[in-house]
C-alpha positions, 0 to 999 in steps of 0.5 A: 225445265228438267230441274223445275220438274224434278223439284216440282213435278210431283207437286204439279201432278198432285195439284192437277189431279186434285183439281179434277177431283174437286171439279167432279166433287162439286158437280156431283159426278162419281168420277171424283173417286178414281181421280181421288185415288190418283191424287192421294197416291201422289200426295203420299210421297209429297207429304212424306218428303215435307215431313207432314206425316199426319197429312201423309197418313190421311192419304191412305185413309182417302184411298179406302174412303174413295172406294167406299164413296165410289160404291155408295154414290153408285148404289145409295143406302139401299141399292137405289136405282139412281144412286145416293142423293144429297142430304143434310146431317141430322143433329144426332149424327152431328153429335157423333161426328163431333165426338169422333173428331175430338177423339181422332184429333187427340189420337193423331196428335199423340202419334205425331208427338211420340211416333217420330222419336221411335222411328228416328225421323224428323218431328212433324213441323206443326203437330197441333195444326197438322192433327187438326186438319187431319182429324177434320179431314177424316170427318169431312171425307166420310161425310162426302162419301155419304153425300152430306152437304155440310161436309163443304162447310168443314172443308172451307175451314180445313182448306184455308188452314192447310193453305197457310200450312203449305205456304209456311212449308214452301209447298207453293203448288199445294198452297195454290191448290188449297186456295182453289179448294177453299173457293171450290168448297164455297161453290160446292156448298151452294151447288149442292144446296141448289140440288137439295132445293131442286129435289124438294121442289120435284117431290112437292110437285109429285106429292 
């Protein structure tokens, strides 16, 4: 048991805290953000040891966005008394996010291919997929912080691809986590859509 915990302890802790984060995200509870901080801190260590540097760097981004999301969910766009509400992503914003995602992808890919040589550390195992999941996660996490429902659709793709990467790397607890994440993203989308429909019904009744 001691040897098992020594080898897999960090992965188990990261998996548990990440599942709690996912649960609160689906339920639209603000507690998802402090649990996201815990999960990111653990994941930084796990991904560094697995030479998945883009994923490791992504966790630092998660830390920052977690505090932003925590504030935004509580106060909304204009210090709304009820906090932020779920909304759909406008077409103009989609175009901006797509452009930001493409730029982020090529920037991360360049860093993955060049930086390890200068630092004299092992190259990223899967730089192209690593860069893709990282760039898409950057966009989806920002959308989550802004309570945009389509972030779940991006997460479905990202989580499924990430699951395959972690199986390949032998990170079996994390691959299981991202299987749950993939399922959770599907559930989250439909749960948030119910909230939008319910809010629309209430607004029509008030009109």
